[in-house]
KEVO-512918 format. One line per field, with one value per residue (C-alpha): residue number from 1; residue in one letter; x, y, z. Coordinates in nm, 4 decimals, always signed. Each point is the difference from the previous one (the first is absolute). Layout:
BEGIN
n = (NUM  ...) .
res = (a  ...) .
x = (X  ...) .
y = (Y  ...) .
z = (Z  ...) .
END
This chain:
BEGIN
n = (1  2  3  4  5  6  7  8  9  10  11  12  13  14  15  16  17  18  19  20  21  22  23  24  25  26  27  28  29  30  31  32  33  34  35  36  37  38  39  40  41  42  43  44  45  46  47  48  49  50  51  52  53  54  55  56  57  58  59  60  61  62  63  64  65  66  67  68  69  70  71  72  73  74  75  76  77  78  79  80  81  82  83  84  85  86  87  88  89  90  91  92  93  94  95  96  97  98  99  100  101  102  103  104  105  106  107  108  109  110  111  112  113  114  115  116  117  118  119  120  121  122  123  124  125  126  127  128  129  130  131  132  133  134  135  136  137  138  139  140  141  142  143  144  145  146  147  148  149  150  151  152  153  154  155  156  157  158  159  160  161  162  163  164  165  166  167  168  169  170  171  172  173  174  175  176  177  178  179  180  181  182  183  184  185  186  187  188  189  190  191  192  193  194  195  196  197  198  199  200  201  202  203  204  205  206  207  208  209  210  211  212  213  214  215  216  217  218  219  220  221  222  223  224  225  226  227  228  229  230  231  232  233  234  235  236  237  238  239  240  241  242  243  244  245  246  247  248  249  250  251  252  253  254  255  256  257  258  259  260  261  262  263  264  265  266  267  268  269  270  271  272  273  274  275  276  277  278  279  280  281  282  283  284  285  286  287  288  289  290  291  292  293  294  295  296  297  298  299  300  301  302  303  304  305  306  307  308  309  310  311  312  313  314  315  316  317  318  319  320  321  322  323  324  325  326  327  328  329  330  331  332  333  334  335  336  337  338  339  340  341  342  343  344  345  346  347  348  349  350  351  352  353  354  355  356  357  358  359  360  361  362  363  364  365  366  367  368  369  370  371  372  373  374  375  376  377  378  379  380  381  382  383  384  385  386  387  388  389  390  391  392  393  394  395  396  397  398  399  400  401  402  403  404  405  406  407  408  409  410  411  412  413  414  415  416  417  418  419  420  421  422  423  424  425  426  427  428  429  430  431  432  433  434  435  436  437  438  439  440  441  442  443  444  445  446  447  448  449  450  451  452  453  454  455  456  457  458  459  460  461  462  463  464  465  466  467  468  469  470  471  472  473  474  475  476  477  478  479  480  481  482  483  484  485  486  487  488  489  490  491  492  493  494  495  496  497  498  499  500  501  502  503  504  505  506  507  508  509  510  511  512  513  514  515  516  517  518  519  520  521  522  523  524  525  526  527  528) .
res = (m  l  h  t  l  y  a  t  d  g  m  v  v  a  p  h  h  l  a  a  q  a  g  r  d  v  l  r  d  g  g  n  a  v  e  a  m  v  a  a  a  a  a  i  a  v  v  y  p  h  m  n  a  i  g  g  d  g  f  w  l  i  h  e  p  g  r  e  p  v  a  i  d  a  c  g  p  a  a  a  l  a  d  r  d  f  y  d  g  l  t  a  i  p  e  r  g  p  k  a  a  l  t  v  p  g  t  i  d  g  w  r  l  a  l  s  l  a  t  h  w  g  a  p  l  g  l  p  h  l  l  a  p  a  i  r  h  a  r  d  g  f  a  v  t  r  g  q  r  t  l  v  r  g  k  f  e  q  l  a  a  l  p  g  f  a  e  t  y  l  a  g  g  r  v  p  d  i  g  e  r  l  r  l  p  r  l  a  e  t  l  d  t  l  a  s  c  g  l  r  d  f  y  e  g  g  l  a  a  a  m  d  a  e  l  r  r  i  g  s  p  v  r  s  a  d  l  a  a  y  r  a  e  a  v  a  p  l  a  l  q  t  r  v  g  r  v  f  n  l  p  p  p  t  q  g  l  a  t  l  m  i  i  g  l  f  e  r  l  g  v  g  r  a  d  g  f  e  h  v  h  g  l  v  e  a  t  k  l  a  f  l  a  r  d  r  v  v  s  d  p  p  r  v  p  v  a  p  r  s  l  l  t  a  n  y  l  d  s  l  v  r  d  i  s  p  a  n  a  r  p  w  p  e  a  p  v  g  g  d  t  v  w  m  g  a  v  d  g  e  g  r  a  v  s  f  i  q  s  v  y  w  e  f  g  s  g  v  v  l  r  e  s  g  i  g  w  q  n  r  g  i  s  f  s  l  d  a  h  a  l  n  a  l  e  p  g  r  k  p  f  h  t  l  n  p  s  l  a  l  f  d  d  g  r  v  m  p  f  g  t  m  g  g  e  g  q  p  q  t  q  a  a  v  f  s  r  y  a  l  f  g  q  s  l  q  q  a  v  s  g  p  r  w  l  l  g  r  t  w  g  d  d  d  t  r  l  k  l  e  s  r  f  d  a  a  l  v  e  a  l  r  a  a  g  h  q  v  e  f  l  a  d  a  f  h  n  c  m  g  h  a  g  a  l  v  q  r  p  d  g  i  i  e  g  a  a  d  p  r  s  d  g  v  v  a  a  l) .
x = (+8.9102  +0.2932  +0.2555  +0.1366  -0.1289  +0.1591  -0.0532  +0.2124  -0.2108  -0.1521  -0.0327  -0.1998  -0.0573  -0.2425  -0.1844  -0.3213  -0.0533  -0.2062  +0.2473  +0.2667  -0.2299  -0.0518  +0.3590  +0.0581  -0.2344  +0.1818  +0.2907  -0.2080  -0.1063  +0.3464  +0.1021  +0.2586  +0.1076  -0.0891  -0.3417  -0.0762  +0.0847  -0.2353  -0.2983  +0.0688  +0.0380  -0.3258  -0.1785  +0.1310  -0.1020  -0.3297  -0.0108  +0.2483  -0.1601  +0.0919  +0.3678  +0.0545  -0.1963  +0.0471  -0.0068  +0.3601  +0.3394  +0.2186  +0.3839  +0.1485  +0.3341  +0.0341  +0.2462  +0.0810  +0.2786  +0.3547  -0.1418  +0.0379  -0.3434  -0.1973  -0.1830  -0.3270  -0.0866  -0.3652  -0.0774  -0.2096  +0.1136  -0.1835  -0.2504  +0.0809  -0.3116  +0.1687  +0.2067  +0.0170  -0.2400  -0.2620  +0.0315  +0.0022  -0.1177  +0.0924  +0.3433  -0.0149  -0.1904  -0.2802  -0.0214  -0.3278  -0.2093  +0.0379  +0.2867  +0.1738  -0.0528  +0.2768  +0.2264  -0.0277  +0.0005  +0.2926  -0.1216  -0.1681  +0.2712  +0.2232  -0.1957  +0.0555  +0.3246  +0.0911  -0.1793  +0.2152  +0.3214  -0.1249  -0.0956  +0.2830  -0.0423  -0.3055  -0.3206  -0.2261  -0.2909  -0.2053  -0.1703  -0.3194  +0.1509  +0.1861  -0.2738  -0.2898  +0.0224  +0.0159  -0.2879  -0.2089  +0.0643  -0.1122  -0.2820  -0.1457  +0.1575  +0.2016  -0.0239  +0.1176  +0.3462  -0.0136  +0.3050  -0.2407  -0.2721  +0.2463  +0.0873  -0.3141  -0.1104  +0.2820  +0.0240  -0.3925  +0.0108  +0.2785  -0.1393  -0.3685  -0.0821  +0.2830  -0.0919  -0.1144  +0.1171  -0.3273  -0.1604  +0.3268  +0.0596  -0.3116  -0.2644  -0.3133  +0.1807  +0.1428  +0.3835  -0.0376  +0.0210  +0.2823  -0.0633  -0.2704  -0.0282  +0.1611  -0.0474  +0.1574  -0.2015  +0.1446  +0.4022  -0.1060  -0.0911  +0.3356  +0.2300  -0.2338  +0.0847  +0.3688  -0.0185  -0.1404  +0.1562  +0.3520  +0.1530  +0.0585  -0.3682  +0.0452  +0.1911  -0.0691  -0.3423  -0.3408  +0.0544  +0.2425  -0.2314  -0.2611  +0.2245  +0.0628  -0.3410  -0.0951  +0.3339  -0.0859  -0.3052  +0.1286  +0.2394  +0.3432  +0.2619  +0.0810  -0.1004  -0.0077  +0.3538  +0.1632  -0.1249  +0.1423  +0.3297  +0.0756  +0.1991  +0.1465  +0.4141  +0.2181  +0.2886  +0.2836  -0.0479  +0.2198  +0.2076  +0.1343  +0.2931  +0.0137  +0.1774  -0.2541  -0.0906  -0.1567  -0.3149  -0.1951  -0.2560  -0.1468  +0.1994  -0.2140  -0.2288  -0.0264  +0.1173  +0.1700  +0.3268  -0.1004  -0.0522  +0.2994  +0.1899  -0.1511  +0.1011  +0.3204  +0.0785  -0.1768  +0.2530  +0.2793  -0.0685  +0.0789  -0.3114  +0.0237  -0.3774  -0.3203  -0.2966  +0.2494  +0.0172  +0.3187  -0.1843  -0.2838  +0.1794  +0.2520  -0.2615  -0.2118  +0.3118  +0.0907  -0.3246  +0.0232  +0.3211  -0.0961  -0.3627  +0.2018  +0.2158  -0.3836  -0.1263  +0.3176  -0.0093  -0.2726  -0.2266  -0.0563  +0.2883  +0.1108  +0.0011  +0.2035  +0.2766  +0.2588  +0.0405  -0.1753  +0.2159  +0.2960  -0.2162  +0.0329  +0.3660  +0.2159  +0.1843  -0.2936  -0.1519  +0.2612  +0.0553  -0.3527  -0.0705  +0.2447  -0.2814  -0.2317  +0.0547  -0.0304  -0.1142  -0.2713  -0.2467  +0.0848  -0.2947  -0.2602  -0.2938  +0.0565  -0.2853  -0.2524  -0.0675  -0.3611  -0.1004  -0.2214  +0.0931  +0.0099  +0.3504  -0.0603  +0.3059  -0.0108  +0.2435  -0.0568  +0.1161  +0.2613  +0.1425  -0.0784  -0.1144  -0.1679  -0.0373  -0.3059  -0.1606  -0.3131  -0.1536  -0.2571  +0.2032  -0.2602  -0.2412  -0.2740  +0.2368  -0.1622  -0.2916  -0.1558  -0.1356  -0.0911  -0.3948  +0.0559  +0.2438  +0.0293  +0.3738  +0.1130  +0.2664  +0.3475  +0.0675  +0.3827  +0.0559  -0.0201  +0.3197  +0.0883  +0.0570  -0.1198  +0.3419  +0.1479  +0.3439  -0.0927  +0.2052  -0.3425  -0.1432  -0.3186  +0.0160  -0.1723  +0.2161  +0.1342  -0.0350  -0.0788  +0.2121  -0.0988  -0.0303  -0.0579  +0.3248  +0.0301  +0.3440  +0.1280  +0.3110  +0.2790  +0.1834  +0.3462  -0.1356  -0.2158  -0.3387  -0.2177  -0.2720  -0.2933  -0.0837  -0.1680  -0.2858  -0.2877  +0.0005  +0.1818  +0.2692  -0.0009  +0.0703  +0.4335  -0.0704  -0.2086  +0.2132  +0.3490  -0.1776  -0.0928  +0.3259  +0.2173  -0.2021  +0.0509  +0.3205  +0.1998  -0.1170  -0.1274  -0.3882  -0.2112  -0.1822  -0.3456  +0.1306  +0.1817  -0.3232  -0.2046  +0.2303  -0.0897  +0.0639  +0.0637  -0.0734  +0.1372  -0.2032  -0.3519  -0.2916  -0.3492  -0.1612  +0.2535  +0.3055  +0.1110  +0.3881  +0.0561  +0.2356  -0.3219  +0.0623  -0.2278  -0.1161  +0.1971  +0.3167  +0.1761  -0.0614  +0.3502  +0.0931  -0.2558  +0.1587  +0.3362  -0.1024  -0.1996  +0.3501  +0.2166  -0.2358  -0.2757  -0.3509  -0.1502  -0.3905  -0.0801  -0.3328  -0.2214  -0.0473  +0.2788  -0.0599  -0.0852  -0.1534  +0.2215  +0.2986  -0.0599  -0.0663  +0.3329  +0.0445  +0.3068  +0.0531  +0.3973  +0.0386  +0.3330  +0.2355  -0.0952  -0.3907  -0.1972  -0.1924  -0.0724  -0.2423  -0.1556  -0.2828  -0.0867  -0.2456  -0.0890  -0.1552  -0.2652  +0.2359  +0.1552  +0.3151  -0.2292  +0.2858  +0.0113) .
y = (+11.8521  +0.2310  -0.2183  -0.3163  -0.3385  -0.3063  -0.3468  -0.3223  -0.3217  +0.1659  +0.3236  +0.0941  +0.3091  +0.1111  +0.2629  -0.0785  -0.1214  -0.3043  -0.1613  +0.0430  -0.1625  -0.2690  -0.0733  +0.0736  -0.2776  -0.2374  +0.0225  -0.0383  -0.3626  -0.0825  +0.1200  +0.1186  +0.3305  -0.1001  -0.1343  +0.2972  +0.2206  -0.2532  +0.0651  +0.3821  -0.0057  -0.1529  +0.2098  +0.3547  -0.1390  -0.0129  +0.3259  +0.2371  -0.0879  +0.3433  -0.0658  -0.3917  -0.2970  -0.3553  +0.0616  +0.1994  -0.0713  -0.0362  -0.0324  -0.1110  -0.0074  -0.3008  +0.0341  -0.3334  +0.0512  -0.0998  -0.0230  +0.2736  +0.1369  -0.1492  +0.1829  -0.0937  +0.1714  -0.0506  +0.2413  -0.1535  +0.0410  +0.1141  -0.2331  -0.1645  +0.1975  +0.3166  +0.1400  +0.3132  -0.1760  +0.0160  +0.3714  +0.0947  +0.3203  +0.1272  +0.2424  -0.1862  -0.2513  +0.1480  +0.0208  -0.1369  -0.2680  -0.3815  +0.1511  +0.1152  -0.3237  -0.2126  -0.1371  -0.3327  +0.0967  -0.1728  +0.1118  -0.3781  -0.1810  +0.1832  -0.0928  -0.3464  -0.0033  +0.1857  -0.2422  -0.2722  +0.1442  +0.0319  -0.3403  -0.1157  +0.2223  -0.2154  -0.1445  +0.2163  +0.1630  -0.0559  +0.2059  -0.0235  +0.1383  +0.2744  +0.1428  -0.0359  +0.3911  +0.1400  -0.2334  +0.0865  +0.4064  -0.0551  -0.1988  +0.1932  +0.3333  +0.2639  +0.3582  +0.2415  +0.2060  +0.4059  -0.1432  -0.2191  +0.2193  +0.3179  -0.1992  -0.1548  +0.3591  +0.1572  -0.2986  -0.0096  +0.0482  -0.1841  -0.3048  -0.0269  -0.1522  -0.2360  -0.3763  -0.1080  +0.3153  +0.1370  -0.2940  -0.1005  +0.3510  +0.2582  -0.0688  +0.0656  +0.1846  +0.2537  +0.0501  -0.1743  +0.1869  -0.0178  -0.2630  -0.1565  -0.3684  -0.1576  -0.3138  -0.2138  -0.3861  -0.1130  +0.1159  -0.2093  -0.2805  +0.0058  +0.0310  -0.3343  -0.1905  +0.0619  -0.0662  -0.3117  -0.1081  +0.1750  +0.3179  -0.2018  +0.0172  +0.3357  -0.0491  -0.3709  -0.1086  +0.0427  +0.4225  +0.0370  -0.1457  +0.2144  +0.3172  -0.1284  +0.0748  +0.3111  +0.1628  -0.1435  +0.1442  +0.3347  +0.0341  -0.0428  -0.2049  -0.2286  -0.3055  -0.3625  -0.0721  +0.2750  -0.0710  -0.3462  +0.0702  +0.2610  -0.1048  +0.2754  -0.0362  +0.0318  +0.2323  +0.1519  +0.3242  +0.3170  +0.0668  +0.3501  -0.0028  +0.3395  +0.0830  -0.1601  -0.3256  -0.0655  +0.0750  -0.2387  +0.0669  -0.1517  -0.0249  +0.0931  -0.0153  +0.2037  +0.3643  -0.1404  +0.1060  +0.3659  -0.0589  -0.1223  +0.2691  +0.2494  -0.1151  -0.0733  +0.3645  +0.1447  -0.1541  +0.1037  +0.3501  +0.0150  +0.2170  +0.0075  +0.0546  -0.0754  +0.1966  +0.2839  +0.1617  -0.2376  -0.2963  +0.1002  +0.1280  -0.3101  -0.2354  +0.1641  +0.0453  -0.3433  -0.1306  +0.2018  -0.1450  -0.3904  +0.0571  +0.1012  -0.3275  -0.1654  +0.0613  -0.0988  -0.2909  -0.1742  -0.2164  -0.3833  -0.1615  -0.1625  +0.3335  +0.1945  +0.1464  +0.0392  -0.2036  +0.1869  -0.1408  +0.2063  +0.3498  -0.0864  -0.0645  +0.2602  +0.1157  +0.0893  +0.1479  +0.1963  +0.1587  +0.0783  +0.1806  +0.2666  +0.1110  +0.1233  +0.3600  +0.0453  +0.3618  -0.0022  -0.2221  -0.2023  +0.0928  -0.2126  -0.1722  -0.3325  -0.2296  -0.0318  -0.3608  -0.0833  -0.2424  -0.1457  -0.2519  -0.1732  -0.0988  -0.1780  -0.1965  -0.2911  -0.0793  -0.3789  -0.0801  -0.2019  +0.3142  -0.0700  +0.2747  +0.1342  +0.2894  -0.0013  +0.2129  -0.0551  +0.1956  +0.0501  +0.3408  +0.2794  +0.0286  -0.3124  -0.1083  -0.0321  +0.0345  -0.3028  -0.2211  -0.3316  -0.0460  -0.4275  -0.0100  +0.4178  +0.0133  +0.3661  -0.0460  +0.2274  +0.2214  -0.0106  -0.1019  +0.3753  +0.0296  -0.1787  +0.2043  -0.0193  +0.1227  -0.3152  +0.1878  +0.0728  -0.1459  -0.1311  -0.0957  -0.2027  -0.3678  -0.3195  -0.1548  +0.3504  +0.0993  +0.3491  +0.2579  -0.0123  +0.3313  -0.2787  -0.0738  -0.1056  +0.0549  -0.1425  +0.0493  -0.2096  +0.2277  -0.0990  -0.0213  -0.2690  +0.2204  -0.0774  +0.1769  -0.0220  +0.3347  +0.1363  +0.1839  +0.0578  +0.3278  -0.0682  +0.2507  +0.0776  -0.3566  +0.0424  +0.3695  -0.1066  -0.2885  +0.2031  +0.2225  -0.2623  -0.1718  +0.3138  +0.1361  -0.3183  -0.2096  +0.3552  +0.2538  -0.2107  +0.0858  -0.2167  -0.2351  +0.1804  +0.3727  -0.1407  -0.1117  +0.2520  +0.3103  +0.2654  -0.1508  +0.1110  -0.1207  +0.0661  -0.0735  -0.0625  -0.0634  -0.1975  +0.1635  +0.2667  +0.0298  +0.2964  -0.1069  +0.2906  -0.1147  -0.0116  +0.0573  -0.0926  +0.3032  -0.0574  +0.0637  +0.3343  +0.3018  +0.0900  -0.3319  +0.0091  +0.3874  -0.1868  -0.2947  +0.2820  +0.2341  -0.3296  -0.0228  -0.2580  +0.0707  -0.0725  -0.0410  +0.0395  -0.2199  +0.1296  -0.3602  -0.0896  -0.3644  -0.0530  -0.2824  +0.0336  -0.0565  -0.3732  -0.2271  -0.1299  -0.2651  -0.1384  -0.2496  -0.1080  -0.3126  +0.0919  -0.2656  +0.0051  -0.1727  +0.3357  +0.1069  +0.3852  +0.0811  +0.3176  +0.0709  +0.2707  +0.2863  +0.0719  -0.3266  -0.2127  -0.2403  -0.1074  -0.2041  -0.3507  -0.1392  -0.3211) .
z = (+12.4208  +0.1631  +0.1735  -0.0865  +0.1151  +0.1472  +0.0467  +0.0405  -0.1693  -0.3544  -0.1662  -0.3286  -0.1680  -0.2562  -0.1496  +0.0905  +0.3942  -0.1378  -0.1675  +0.2599  +0.2390  -0.2424  +0.0137  +0.3412  +0.0877  -0.2394  +0.2357  +0.3116  -0.1634  -0.0078  -0.3948  -0.1293  -0.1542  -0.3685  +0.1096  +0.2000  -0.3198  -0.2190  +0.2192  +0.0270  -0.4095  -0.0197  +0.2436  -0.1281  -0.3552  +0.1141  +0.2539  -0.2126  -0.3738  -0.1210  +0.0738  -0.0949  -0.0809  -0.0786  -0.3699  +0.0654  +0.0109  +0.3043  +0.1449  +0.2776  +0.2460  +0.2453  +0.3011  +0.2080  +0.2301  -0.0707  -0.3785  -0.2964  -0.0802  -0.2775  -0.2829  -0.1661  -0.3401  -0.0206  -0.3079  -0.2594  -0.4154  -0.2404  -0.1713  -0.3289  -0.2269  +0.1705  -0.2432  -0.2042  -0.2735  +0.2886  +0.0648  -0.3939  -0.0940  +0.3862  +0.0843  +0.4160  +0.1696  +0.1296  +0.3616  +0.1508  -0.1380  -0.1502  -0.2345  +0.2817  +0.1867  -0.1904  +0.2833  +0.1694  +0.3721  +0.1628  +0.3819  +0.0981  -0.1116  +0.1845  +0.2984  -0.1028  -0.0665  +0.3140  +0.2158  -0.2021  +0.1442  +0.3454  +0.0460  +0.1342  +0.3100  +0.1622  -0.0641  -0.2491  +0.1211  -0.3128  -0.2427  +0.1612  +0.3063  -0.1490  -0.2648  +0.2826  +0.0771  -0.3642  -0.0705  +0.2993  -0.0812  -0.3439  +0.0856  +0.3138  -0.1262  +0.1093  +0.0840  -0.3251  +0.0797  -0.0709  -0.2623  -0.1783  -0.0123  -0.1016  -0.3038  -0.1036  +0.0151  -0.2074  -0.2533  -0.0388  -0.3634  -0.1133  +0.2107  +0.0398  -0.3147  -0.0315  +0.0088  +0.3368  +0.1840  +0.0867  +0.1565  +0.1965  +0.1010  +0.0401  +0.1893  -0.2360  -0.2296  +0.2590  +0.1634  +0.3287  +0.3274  +0.2330  +0.2348  -0.1681  -0.0547  -0.3341  -0.0501  -0.3174  -0.0148  -0.3215  +0.1354  +0.2961  -0.1775  -0.2008  +0.3050  +0.1522  -0.3141  +0.0280  +0.3402  -0.1061  -0.3269  +0.0620  -0.1470  -0.3534  -0.0234  -0.1369  -0.2893  -0.0784  +0.1658  -0.0271  +0.1139  -0.2949  -0.2360  +0.0770  +0.0167  -0.3427  -0.1224  +0.1654  -0.1227  -0.3718  -0.0067  +0.1463  -0.2749  +0.2421  -0.2076  +0.3306  -0.0637  +0.2031  -0.1477  +0.1055  +0.3690  +0.0193  -0.1526  +0.2522  +0.3475  +0.2179  +0.0413  +0.3089  -0.1159  +0.1363  +0.1662  -0.0948  +0.3408  +0.0802  +0.2715  +0.2008  +0.2995  +0.2416  -0.1924  -0.3033  -0.2082  -0.1818  -0.2597  -0.3404  -0.3287  -0.3174  -0.1442  +0.3374  +0.1072  +0.2993  -0.1665  +0.0544  +0.3570  +0.0887  -0.2368  +0.1735  +0.3455  -0.1440  -0.1623  +0.3145  +0.2655  -0.2542  +0.0899  +0.3473  +0.1460  +0.3592  +0.0979  -0.0798  -0.1760  -0.0710  -0.2935  -0.0763  +0.0980  -0.2789  -0.2784  +0.0115  -0.0208  -0.2641  -0.2140  +0.0577  -0.1064  -0.3473  -0.0569  +0.1469  -0.2620  -0.2958  +0.0555  +0.0296  -0.2905  -0.1862  +0.1827  +0.0972  -0.1983  -0.0597  +0.1435  -0.3529  -0.1157  +0.2392  -0.1671  +0.2871  +0.3001  +0.2786  +0.2820  -0.1928  +0.0654  +0.3851  +0.0381  +0.1811  -0.2846  -0.2172  +0.3166  +0.0781  -0.3415  -0.0529  +0.3474  -0.2004  -0.1905  +0.3370  +0.0584  +0.3454  -0.0752  -0.3310  -0.1272  -0.3048  -0.2591  -0.0085  -0.1006  -0.1305  -0.1568  +0.3191  +0.1461  +0.1852  +0.2101  +0.2871  +0.2323  +0.3482  +0.2412  +0.2593  +0.2502  +0.2506  +0.2522  +0.2029  +0.2985  -0.1589  -0.1989  -0.3055  -0.1770  -0.3229  -0.2063  -0.2567  -0.2420  -0.2317  -0.1982  -0.3120  -0.1515  -0.0355  +0.2673  -0.0707  -0.2647  -0.3912  +0.1725  -0.1010  +0.2643  -0.1205  +0.1392  +0.0290  +0.2035  +0.1510  -0.1165  -0.0867  -0.2682  +0.0368  -0.2904  +0.0138  -0.3881  -0.0445  +0.0873  -0.3309  -0.3378  -0.3146  -0.1181  -0.1509  +0.0854  +0.3804  +0.2721  +0.1424  -0.3167  -0.0372  -0.0707  +0.1058  +0.2820  +0.1150  +0.3711  +0.0119  +0.2284  +0.3424  +0.2458  +0.2767  +0.2254  +0.3637  +0.1900  +0.3013  +0.2115  +0.1286  +0.2692  +0.1273  +0.3257  -0.0288  -0.0777  -0.2544  -0.1716  -0.2634  -0.1489  -0.2865  -0.0918  -0.3137  -0.2155  -0.3428  -0.0681  +0.3586  +0.1441  -0.0607  +0.1338  +0.3226  +0.0833  -0.0357  +0.2263  +0.2581  +0.0010  +0.0016  +0.3200  +0.2097  -0.1586  -0.0431  +0.2514  +0.2426  +0.0661  +0.1092  -0.2258  +0.0234  -0.0255  -0.3040  -0.1412  +0.1183  -0.0700  -0.3193  -0.2975  -0.3803  -0.3321  -0.3248  -0.3289  -0.0271  +0.3055  -0.1092  -0.3076  -0.0342  -0.2410  +0.1919  +0.0570  +0.2598  +0.3158  +0.2804  +0.3219  +0.3063  +0.1873  +0.3382  -0.1742  +0.1229  -0.2395  +0.0332  -0.1480  -0.2987  -0.1038  +0.0019  -0.2017  -0.2449  +0.0219  -0.1377  -0.3003  +0.1197  -0.1306  +0.3475  +0.0569  +0.3730  +0.0529  +0.2506  +0.1701  +0.2971  -0.0880  -0.3621  -0.1744  -0.2908  +0.1904  +0.0177  +0.3099  +0.1141  +0.2766  +0.1839  +0.2339  +0.1859  +0.1701  +0.2076  +0.1569  +0.3714  -0.1631  +0.0264  -0.2848  -0.0875  -0.2190  -0.1990  -0.2374  -0.1818  +0.1263  -0.3600  -0.0758  +0.2081  +0.1784  +0.2952  +0.1217  +0.1204  +0.3062  +0.1772) .
END
């Protein structure tokens, strides 16, 4: 997609076209933005399984005109049995397999809480209506995307032997072809159960009991008591004041603080135009400072050593920006963080907006798929440390560090902008690139999303932490970055998948909605 799309009565953007269309159809049927997002979230958990699943976590920002945004933390904690004794003899939590499946999935209860917060918006459509597209896609099948095939093929040795993976995502032991139909009948049955019995069945009902039995059998520490005790939480979002309005994101355990710090620091540099040396260098150097702060602060909320809001004050950002050289790169790298995710946005005809993100962390998460229910389980808990003195030390009941962080901006002129991306460490960087291009430099929304991007840090399956640039950047800019001390890797692809799948919507005061989807994804903007 090369041009911003416009509509008047509602819009949904997602990195898979079937998910965007599922959300759009809910709006067409009289549903609201939250209901549209639940429909899209269920659909994308089916058709984009390498990036997310209902066995993962989720985070929400919900805005209703005239009210402050509300955030939902749908991150599950470590199981009661998941202590350092459980991993005795190991120096780190295994990255794949049943012992990597150590946290409670929060995303389903996040759906429940979001729907409950929106009940005053009108008569609900009901779960059978919202989950119907996902159930149909799982039962009847969907076409395998290029991204899914590429990741299954690239991670085949890691994933093929894990419980439930081969029989769920392989075709007779081989990697399915692009465009080949893949059916997920057990997941269809699970979604149908949730539609008829309610979302808490995942945590307290027959579905929870069945998951408990299988998790015990394969060697995961998660039990039915962990599931039953879990509730998603409504939390106050973090906010950053900029010269054009306020930007919101999630507090710990997410890295939302980093996204806001990058935007706040960059704005103070006084850069005058997009996509030149000052823009890219400034955002990269702001990223380094934000990541250093993030790694000192972000943890399970009760363990956060410094109030995150204190790092977003004008005085603190004014003092910190002095550490950015306008001409020279700060030595790097620090410890990399990775992850795989989906971001989606929705705006309904009443101007209510949602910024949402859902993930299993790495591609296919732990790689474990519960055979009875078809649920792929996240490996978010591998961000815990087995060092008892670490900020994110493993303890039962603690929430893990999260890369997930959806953004939403409220402009002083009345515009509302939900925006975000997938991509681990790339999430804050891409969000800052999109926001700065659109909000600070006046680019069109689609231009801001499609424009050439960069990534400081690790890509999928690669520990290289150099500054990666897509090939559409001018060669003179690349050389200027190298001369400033940046360790640059110039990628061959014009739209590289490692740069994430971003998206954005803007609700204007005149009622027009703008939308942009990422050409790097399989997504679209679907509108009324």
